[in-house]
Backbone bond lengths (Angstrom), bond angles and torsions (degrees), N, CA, C in turn:
res aa  C-N    CA-C-N  psi(-1)  N-CA   C-N-CA  omega(-1)  CA-C   N-CA-C  phi
1 M - - - 1.456 - - 1.532 111.34 -
2 K 1.340 116.51 -42.67 1.454 120.23 179.96 1.527 110.82 -65.01
3 L 1.339 116.94 -35.77 1.453 120.78 179.41 1.528 110.72 -64.71
4 N 1.324 117.19 -42.41 1.470 121.10 177.95 1.522 110.81 -61.86
5 S 1.317 116.96 -44.40 1.462 121.79 179.26 1.532 110.38 -62.54
6 F 1.328 116.18 -42.59 1.459 120.77 178.42 1.531 110.72 -62.10
7 L 1.322 117.21 -45.25 1.460 121.35 -179.34 1.525 111.80 -64.18
8 I 1.310 116.85 -39.38 1.468 120.57 177.54 1.519 110.42 -63.78
9 N 1.319 116.57 -46.39 1.472 120.56 178.58 1.530 111.44 -63.14
10 L 1.316 116.79 -39.61 1.457 121.22 178.18 1.530 110.52 -63.42
11 F 1.316 116.45 -42.68 1.459 121.47 178.20 1.531 110.63 -61.25
12 I 1.325 117.38 -44.75 1.472 121.93 -179.97 1.524 110.33 -61.93
13 V 1.309 117.46 -45.45 1.467 121.51 179.59 1.528 110.24 -62.11
14 C 1.327 117.61 -43.50 1.471 120.88 179.12 1.524 111.18 -62.21
15 C 1.326 116.90 -40.64 1.465 120.12 178.69 1.522 111.05 -63.81
16 L 1.323 116.38 -43.55 1.462 120.09 179.60 1.520 111.34 -63.92
17 L 1.307 117.11 -42.84 1.458 120.54 179.80 1.522 111.91 -67.61
18 S 1.304 117.17 -38.68 1.465 119.04 -178.29 1.520 111.64 -68.34
19 S 1.325 118.43 -30.76 1.466 119.77 178.34 1.519 111.22 -67.72
20 D 1.331 118.26 -34.34 1.457 121.03 176.92 1.525 111.44 -73.35
21 V 1.318 116.83 -32.85 1.453 120.81 -178.30 1.526 110.44 -69.12
22 T 1.326 117.75 -37.02 1.458 120.48 -177.63 1.524 112.68 -79.77
23 A 1.302 117.96 -16.09 1.468 120.82 179.12 1.529 109.28 -66.17
24 Q 1.327 115.68 137.59 1.460 121.74 179.93 1.524 108.88 -119.97
25 F 1.326 116.60 75.02 1.463 120.99 -178.15 1.524 110.44 -75.80
26 I 1.337 114.67 133.13 1.459 120.34 172.47 1.529 107.81 -130.27
27 S 1.298 114.74 158.59 1.461 121.14 174.62 1.514 108.03 -110.85
28 T 1.319 116.13 140.83 1.452 121.26 178.49 1.517 108.71 -149.93
29 K 1.306 116.08 169.88 1.453 120.68 174.97 1.515 108.71 -148.78
30 F 1.322 115.48 147.95 1.456 121.43 175.90 1.519 108.82 -158.01
31 R 1.308 115.25 164.10 1.464 122.70 -176.94 1.528 110.35 -78.23
32 V 1.325 115.04 137.11 1.469 122.51 172.75 1.524 106.81 -133.28
33 S 1.338 116.15 123.87 1.465 120.35 -179.53 1.527 110.03 -69.00
34 G 1.315 115.80 146.30 1.455 122.93 179.30 1.512 109.11 169.57
35 N 1.335 116.88 174.84 1.463 120.45 -175.30 1.519 115.98 -128.70
36 C 1.305 117.69 -41.69 1.474 119.50 -161.69 1.529 113.03 -131.88
37 E 1.323 114.53 -175.63 1.464 121.21 178.43 1.529 111.55 -63.90
38 M 1.329 117.37 -32.37 1.461 119.81 177.23 1.533 109.43 -66.27
39 C 1.323 117.44 -39.81 1.464 121.56 175.56 1.532 109.33 -59.61
40 K 1.320 115.74 -48.12 1.464 121.21 179.98 1.524 110.42 -55.16
41 S 1.305 116.26 -47.98 1.457 120.83 -179.38 1.532 111.52 -61.80
42 T 1.319 116.57 -45.85 1.464 120.81 -178.93 1.521 111.29 -63.81
43 I 1.317 116.96 -47.24 1.469 121.93 -177.98 1.530 110.47 -62.00
44 E 1.314 116.48 -47.53 1.465 119.61 -178.26 1.529 111.45 -68.87
45 N 1.322 117.31 -40.05 1.468 120.13 -177.81 1.520 112.98 -70.27
46 V 1.333 117.73 -34.91 1.460 119.57 -179.85 1.536 110.93 -67.85
47 L 1.312 116.19 -19.22 1.461 120.57 179.15 1.527 112.91 -91.75
48 D 1.320 115.62 12.53 1.467 120.49 174.39 1.530 107.38 -81.27
49 V 1.332 115.02 69.24 1.460 122.69 -177.84 1.526 108.76 -124.04
50 K 1.318 115.36 161.76 1.456 120.55 179.78 1.527 109.34 -59.16
51 G 1.307 115.48 127.34 1.452 121.49 179.30 1.511 114.43 106.30
52 V 1.327 117.44 -22.53 1.466 119.92 178.99 1.524 108.49 -91.50
53 K 1.318 115.07 118.97 1.464 120.72 -179.60 1.523 111.09 -90.41
54 Q 1.348 116.10 -34.52 1.462 120.08 -176.31 1.521 109.70 -152.69
55 A 1.335 115.81 137.27 1.470 121.86 175.50 1.519 108.02 -142.33
56 S 1.320 115.78 126.47 1.458 120.60 -179.33 1.529 109.35 -141.64
57 W 1.348 115.54 117.33 1.469 120.88 179.68 1.525 108.93 -103.57
58 N 1.339 115.81 132.37 1.456 121.77 179.70 1.521 109.24 -98.53
59 Q 1.322 116.37 119.20 1.472 122.45 -176.91 1.524 112.13 -61.51
60 K 1.300 117.84 -39.39 1.458 121.34 -176.32 1.532 112.46 -73.46
61 S 1.326 117.00 -48.14 1.463 120.80 -176.91 1.529 113.17 -87.29
62 K 1.337 116.77 -13.25 1.480 122.69 -176.88 1.520 111.21 63.17
63 E 1.326 116.98 25.49 1.456 122.05 -176.83 1.530 110.49 -103.90
64 L 1.324 115.18 132.22 1.458 121.74 176.27 1.518 108.25 -103.73
65 K 1.324 115.80 125.19 1.464 121.28 174.82 1.517 107.65 -104.73
66 L 1.327 115.11 130.72 1.462 121.54 -176.63 1.518 111.42 -128.50
67 K 1.313 114.24 148.23 1.456 121.61 166.99 1.518 104.77 -130.21
68 Y 1.342 115.97 119.69 1.457 119.09 -175.55 1.527 111.32 -146.46
69 D 1.321 114.57 161.75 1.457 123.15 -178.83 1.523 108.84 -92.22
70 T 1.313 116.83 113.17 1.461 121.50 -176.81 1.528 113.09 -69.27
71 T 1.322 117.56 -13.71 1.465 119.32 176.28 1.524 111.59 -80.81
72 L 1.327 117.09 -13.12 1.466 121.12 -177.98 1.525 114.12 -112.19
73 V 1.326 117.23 -28.88 1.462 120.82 -176.20 1.527 108.63 -154.29
74 S 1.331 116.14 150.19 1.466 120.00 179.48 1.525 110.46 -107.65
75 E 1.317 115.90 162.46 1.460 120.95 176.75 1.525 109.72 -61.39
76 D 1.317 117.00 -38.91 1.459 121.80 178.19 1.539 110.93 -59.85
77 Q 1.313 117.27 -45.08 1.467 121.01 178.33 1.528 110.94 -62.22
78 L 1.318 116.76 -39.22 1.466 120.62 -179.62 1.528 110.59 -66.99
79 M 1.332 116.77 -39.49 1.468 119.67 176.98 1.523 110.94 -64.20
80 K 1.315 117.96 -38.37 1.473 121.48 177.27 1.521 110.91 -63.35
81 I 1.326 116.73 -43.15 1.467 121.48 179.13 1.525 110.00 -58.03
82 I 1.328 116.43 -45.07 1.467 121.57 -179.02 1.533 110.27 -65.06
83 A 1.323 117.29 -46.20 1.468 120.92 179.70 1.525 111.21 -63.04
84 N 1.319 117.38 -33.19 1.468 121.18 -179.58 1.525 113.57 -67.54
85 V 1.335 117.62 -15.62 1.473 119.60 175.84 1.524 111.97 -105.01
86 G 1.356 116.84 5.24 1.455 119.23 171.05 1.510 117.94 114.58
87 Y 1.321 118.03 5.91 1.460 120.33 -175.42 1.522 111.29 -116.80
88 D 1.334 116.17 130.80 1.462 121.68 -179.38 1.524 111.20 -74.39
89 T 1.335 114.92 143.22 1.457 123.10 175.11 1.529 107.35 -124.29
90 P 1.326 118.74 173.55 1.467 118.97 178.60 1.536 113.59 -59.32
91 T 1.313 118.00 -27.62 1.462 121.22 -175.79 1.524 113.48 -102.02
92 Y 1.312 117.50 -32.70 1.464 121.47 -174.76 1.519 111.96 -127.37
93 K 1.321 115.28 137.87 1.461 122.24 176.32 1.528 107.61 -105.45
94 A 1.321 116.32 134.78 1.465 120.36 177.53 1.523 109.66 -62.89
95 D 1.331 117.43 141.07 1.467 119.02 178.97 1.524 109.82 -69.93
96 S 1.318 116.47 158.23 1.469 122.97 -173.47 1.516 113.31 -58.95
97 V 1.317 117.16 -41.73 1.471 120.74 -177.96 1.523 110.46 -64.55
98 T 1.315 116.02 -45.89 1.464 120.00 179.69 1.524 110.49 -65.45
99 Y 1.324 116.46 -43.65 1.461 120.40 178.95 1.528 110.97 -59.44
100 Q 1.323 117.55 -45.60 1.472 121.45 -178.96 1.526 112.26 -66.78
101 S 1.326 117.28 -20.74 1.468 119.78 178.77 1.528 112.29 -80.19
102 L 1.338 116.67 -9.02 1.470 119.82 175.84 1.519 109.53 -66.52
103 S 1.305 115.63 152.83 1.461 120.90 173.48 1.533 108.32 -58.13
104 P 1.339 118.67 145.11 1.470 120.23 -179.49 1.527 114.25 -51.83
105 C 1.309 117.95 -35.17 1.469 119.45 -179.88 1.526 112.36 -69.72
106 C 1.324 117.09 -17.40 1.461 121.51 -178.17 1.528 113.18 -92.27
107 R 1.304 117.35 -10.21 1.466 120.43 -177.21 1.527 109.72 -76.87
108 Y 1.290 115.83 118.93 1.464 123.14 -171.57 1.530 112.53 -107.47
109 R 1.306 119.24 -11.96 1.468 120.98 -178.16 1.533 109.93 -77.44
110 K 1.310 115.18 139.78 1.460 120.83 178.80 1.530 109.20 -76.18
111 E 1.327 116.11 132.01 1.467 121.37 176.92 1.516 109.33 -71.75
112 K 1.325 116.13 142.10 1.476 120.78 179.82 1.510 110.64 -92.58
């Protein structure tokens, strides 16, 4: 009985360790348009997806710092997620309808 328990525990530990070994975390940063604390909250919260370990957007510099697992999600996918909630990234621009649905304080595009 003790041997079975030991083997089960050993198997669980090996599985946990192997999942960390296969993770390919990288850190990156890129510009995300926005204005205020509500923007910060929205941008960071929308990135609460599998594979993202850390997301921090700076209101002043408009820079998003990310740490994510490249085996689970790509930078391109993350930029699409951000654009889909109304914020422009270097690769993707939020569509007009989504952008206009942002709170007025969050609208960062200059009116023509």
